[in-house]
N, C-alpha and C positions, 0 to 999 in steps of 0.2 A: 871348943875351938870350931868356929864356923868355917866350913870349907865349901867350895863350889864343886859340884859334880858336872863334868863336861863330857858330852858324847858327840860324836860326829860320824857320819857315813856319807860316802859319795854315792852317786846314782848306781855305779857299778857294784859297789859293796852291798847296796840294798837289794839288787837283783840276785845276789848270791845268798840272801837270807840273813845278812847281818842287819842289825837294827839299833837305833838309839835306845829303844825300850830294853833290849837285852843287855846293852852296856850299862844302862842305869840300874837295872836289877843287880848286876854283878857289883857295881859300885856300892849300892845301898847294903847289900849283904856283907861286903867287906867292912863298910863303915860300922855296921851293927856289931860285927864280930870284934872290931878293934876300938869300939867306943868313940868313934869319930862323929862329929855333928855336921850334917850336910845342911847348909843354909839355903841352897838353891840348886835346881837342876837346869842346866843350859844345854840346848841341842843345836846342832847344825846338821840338818838333813839335806843331802844332795849337794854338798860343797866339798871341793877338793882340799886336802890338807896342805897343798902346795902354795896356797895363798892365805894371807891373813885377812882378806876382804870377805869375811864371813860374819853375818849378823850376830850369831852366838859368840863367836870369838871376840868381837868388839865388846859385847856385854861382859864376857869373862874379864877382859882387861879392865873395864870400868869397875867391876866388883873387886878385883884385886887392888885397885887404886883407892877404893873407898871402904876398906875394913874387912874384907874377907881375908882369912888367914892362910889361904892356899887353894889348890885345885887337886881334884882326884879324877883320874881318867883310867880307862882299861889298859891302854898302852901308849907308848910314845907316838905311834903313827896316827892316833886320834888327834893329837895336838899339832904335829908338824910333819911335812914331807921334805922340808928344806933344812939342811944342816945349819946354815947361817941364821935362819929365823929361829930355830930351836935353841941355839946357843945364846943368841941375843935375848930371847924370852926368858931363859933360865937366869941369866945374869941380871937383867933389868928388873924383872918382876918377882923373882923368887929369891935368889942369893942375896942381892943388895938390900932387899927389904926384910930378910929373915923369915920368909914365908915357907910354907910346905908345898912340896910337889909329891903326890903319891901316884905312882904308875903301877897298877896291879901286876901286870905281866913281868915288868922288869925289877920290881922291888928296889927302887932307887931312893936314896936319901941324900939330897944335895947339901946337907949341912956337914958332910964329911968329905975329906979329900978323896977317899975311895969312891964315894958316891958321885962326886964330880967327874972322876976319871971314867967310871962306868957309864955315866950319862953321855959323855963326849964320845965314847966308843959306840954306844947304841945310836947316837945321832948320826955318826959316820956310816954305820951299817944301814940305817934307814935311808940315808941319802943314796947309798950305793944301790939298794933295792929299787928305789924309785927311778934312778937313772937307767939301770939295766932293763927294767920293765919298759921304759920309754923307748930305749934303743931297740928292743925286740919288736915292739909294736911298729916302729918306723920301718924296720927291715921287712916285716910281713906285709905292710901296706905298700912298700916299694915293689915287692915281688908281684 
């Protein structure tokens, strides 16, 4: 089953020591342990997860439309920071096409009702985290 390994870091995350290399190592270790075949590694370095205007993201969408059987990422925040985009992505590119979404941190399986509920809850939590961080930054900057 050929899957796409997707990694993303924003500039802020890179400065804290996070890296696409570290994420891809984790993905490949998981894939090896679970007998998953990774077809391609895609990286978005220095891009926010709050937009889909990322070159790697566009490549991922293209690959999902042309034969890849799903995507593996370290966690939900690597894919999206916007709840609406995350839900639309899951429905359009994963659920409707019967593809796989493997999120290492969340252990989500969108082929089940429980997995869909878990994904929806995690998406909401990720949106809350992003919004509350933005609010804190605005308050500090205004002060």
